[in-house]
N, C-alpha and C positions, 0 to 999 in steps of 0.2 A: 481410394487412398493414393496419394501421389507416389511415384517411384522414387526410391532413395538412391542417392549416389554417394559412394564411399570415398573418403579421402584420408590418407595417412601421411601427414606431413608434420613438420615441426618437431622432429626428434633430435635430441642432443646426445651425442656419444660421450659416455663417461667411463673411464677405465679405472678399475680398482685393483688392488694387489692380486686377488685370486679370481676375479670375475670381470666380465665386461657387460655393461648395461647400456641401453639407449633410453634415456629419460626424456619425457616430453617437455618442451619449453613453451608450447602453445597448444590450444585445443581447437577443434572444429565444432562450432555450434550448428548442427545439422539443420535444425528448424524444420520448415516445410519446404522440401526440395521438390518443387513442381515446375511446370512449364513457365517460361518467361512471362507470358500474358497473365497467368494466375499470380505470379510473384508481384507483378505490377498492381494487380487488383488488390491483393492483400496489403501491399505497401500503402496504397491510397486509403483503404478502409481503416487500417490501424493508425495511419497518420491523422485521419479525421477524428478518430476516437481519442487519440493522444491530445490533439489540440483542444477538443471539447472538454476533456478532463482537466487540463491545465487551466483553461479559461474559467470553467465552472468553479473549481475549488479555489482558484486565485481570486475570483470575484467575491466569494463568500468570505475568505480570509481578509481581503481588503476592506470590504464593507463593515465587517465586525470590528476591525481595527479603527476605522474612521468614525463610526457612530458611537459616541460616548454613552448613549442610552443603553447600548447593548454590552457594555463592559461589566457584565455580571458573570459569575462562575460558569453557568451553563453555556453561555456564548463564548466565553474564553476557552473552554474545552473544545467547543465546536470549531472555533477559529484555528486552534492548534491542530485539530484533527484534519481540517482541510489543508493546512500548510504541510502536514506530514504526508498527506496523500499525493501532493505535488512531487515531493522527493521520492516517494514510493514508486511512482510510475517512471520517474526520471532515472532510477537505478537500473532499469532493465530495458525499457521500451526504445530509447534511442539506438542502442546497439542492435536490437531486434530489427529496427527499421533499416539500419545500414546493411544488415545481412541480407535483406530482401533484394537489394540492388548489387550485392557483391557475389562474385563467383566463389571466392575462397572461403568466406564465412569464418575466418579465424579470429580467435581471441587469445591474448597472451595468458600465460600461466598465472601471473600476478593479477591481471585484469579479471580473469575468471573468478578468482577467490575474493577479490574486492567486490565484484558484483554479487557473489554469494553472500558475503558479509553484510553489505548494505541492504540487500533485498530482505534477508531474514531479520536483521536488526530493526529495520523500519516496520516490518510486519509484526514483530514482537511489540514494539512501541505502540503500534495501532491497537493490538489486543489489550494492552495495559490501559491505554487511554479510553477505550470503550468500556472497560471495567470501572474506571474512575467516573465516567459519565453516568453509568448505572448507579453508582454509589451516590452521586449528586442528585439523581432523580429520586432515589430512596429518601434521602434527607429532606428534600423539598416537599415531598408528598406525605411521608410518614412522620417527620419531625419538623413541621412548618414553623413552630414557635422557636425552636432552637437553631433552625437553619442559618439565620444571619450571624449568629455567634460562632457556629461551627465552621461553616464554609466561608471563611473570610478570604479576601484577596491574597493574603500572605500564604494561607494553606493551599489555595488554588494554584499559585505559582509553584509551591513546593511539589505538589502532586504532578504537575505538568513536567517539571524538571526530572522528577523521579521516574516518570514513564520513559522519557528520552534516555536517561542514563542507564536504567535497568535494561531497556531494549537493546542498547548497544553493548552491554556487557554479557547478556544472557548466552549468546551463541559464540562468544569470542574464543573460548577454550576449544570447543569441538571443531570450529573452523580452522584453528591453528593446527590441531591434531590431524585433520583430514589433509591439510596442505603439506604435512610432513610425510604422508604416505607415499610409497614408491609408485609413480605412474610411468611405466616403461613402454606404453603403446599397446593397442591402438589409442589414438587421441580424439576419437570422434564421439562427441556428446550428442546423442540422438534426442535433443530437446531444444526448446527455444531459449532457455536460460541455463546458467550453471546451477544445477540442482544436486542435492546430495545423492539421490538414487543413482542417476547415470554416472556420477563421479565414483561411487563405490564400485560400480560395475567395471570401471576402467582400472581399478587398483590391481597391481601385480600380486599383492599378498593379501589374503583374506584378513579382514579386521573386524570380526563380529562384535568385539567389545566397544569399539569406536562407533559402529553402527547403532548398537543398542543405546549407547550414551546419547547420541544425536537424536534418535527417535524418542527416547525417554524425555529429553528436554523439550522436544516439540510437543509431545503429549501433555506434559505438565503445564506448559504455557497456554495451550489451547483449552484443555479440560479444566484446569484450575481457574482460569478467568471466566470460562463459560459457566461453570457451576456457580461462581460468585454472582454472575449476572442473573442467572436463573433464580438464585436465592433472593437477590435484591428485588426482582420483579414479582416474585411470589408474595413478598411482604407488601409491595406497592399495590398489587392487585387486590389483596385483602383489605388494604386501607381505602382504596378507591371504591370498592363495592360497599363499604360501610358508610360512604358519604351520603348525607340526606338529600343533597341537591343534585338533580340530574345534570344541570349545567356544569357543576364542578366535576362530576364524573366524566362528562364529555371532554372537558378541557384537559383533564389529567390523562385520559386515554389518547387524546390527540398529541399531547406532549411526548408521551412515551412511545407512541406508535412509530415515529420516524426512527428513533434510536433502535427499537426492536427490529425494524426492517433491515437496517444496516448491520446489526448484529447477526441476523439470520443469513444475510448474504456472505458476510465475512467468515463466520465460523462454520457455516455449512460447507463451503468450498475447501476450507483449511482441513476440516476433519476428513473429508473424502480423500484429500491428497496426501496428508502427512501422518495421520494417525494409523492408517493401514496401507503403507506404501507397497506398491507392486502387487497387491492382492486383487486380482480380477480387473486390473487396469491395463489396457493395451497402451503401447507407446503413443499412438495418436490420441487416445483419450486423455492421457496424462498431459499432453501438450495443450489440449483444449481446456482442461481443468485449470492449468496454470495460467493460460490467457484470461480465463474468466476472473480469477481473483487478482490477477496482475493488472488488468485493463478495464474489464467490465464493471467490477465492483467500485473502483474509484470513480468511474464515470457516473454511476447511479447515485452515489452518496450526495453530491450537491443537489441533484434533482429531488431526491427524497426529502432532504431537509428544507429546501427552498419552497417546494410546492406545499408542504404541510405547515409551514411556519409563517404566520401573518407578519410578525415583526421583521423577519429577514426579507420578505417580499417588499415591505414598506421601506426598509433601509436601502434595498437595491434600487427601488424607484427614486428615492431621495438622492442617493449618491450619483446614480447615472443621470438624473435630471440636473443636478448641480454641475456635473461634468459637461453636459451639453450646453448649459447656460454659460459656463466659463469659456467653452470652445467658441460659441457664437460671439460672446463679448470680445474675445481676443481677435477673432476674424474682423469684426467691425472696427476695432481699434487699429489693426494693421492697415485696413483699407483707408481709414481716416488719415493715418500718418502718410500713406502713399499719396493721397490726394493733396495733402499739404506740401509734400515734397515736389509734386508735379507743378503746383501753383508757384 
């Protein structure tokens, strides 16, 4: 384990009629306080993961947007999920990378809670979107004749908007309540992101009701969506096993397999981290778990979907091939224009 170095800065003196307090106006995101060479190594590693995540999810979102043949509900949900993943990693990773190269590792009070808000809101939207995708799979396999009439483009758009809106409203009240709690020092968050557990530990006054409220909402969004997904896939499995054709069963399992793999990665890490916070988790383990669902899971998602889906791989080859053709044609055109100018 790397040795930790403590810093207590960013205190703002505030005088009141009968008492004097020093409230923090910034926090220190301790992160991994290691030797400089290790910091550089971690910075290079996480920068590579970040770049691959943005590239992979961006490629899927772009391809699904460009290829009209894939403008179906399933791929519209997948495109939105990839787009969401880009913003999900963007909410925390850039600041994390900056802190690897910074000695102070500070983040403003407002910046900390904005990061907290967007990280949890995008995570909630991700859970909701995975649930909607499971519902789409259920309709496609268990209600194939009614599917085109139920899952229309209009309903698909409504469900996507609902996932985004509900995700950004779900944790709004608890985050506002936590931001109003008195933080009078120390201001060191021994974590890689602004997380509720370390923030509650820095509070000057114990607030068990707010903690219970926050963890209850976390449990509801995790378990509620997870149980819905499990229920949907139980019905899907029953319908698939009843199919007379082995080819149809294989295709159905292949279609559902990618989504189930992503669900397992996402919900597995979330349950470990937020359903039982602080129970048997060392500080270093909490940081690793956070890095897993904040960086590793978004990195694997495009790989899982693209490697298991022939339509996406074909669309990627088509779009990238078209881009190469356009690039080559443009290069030849510019060369031709240059030759004409020289003549």
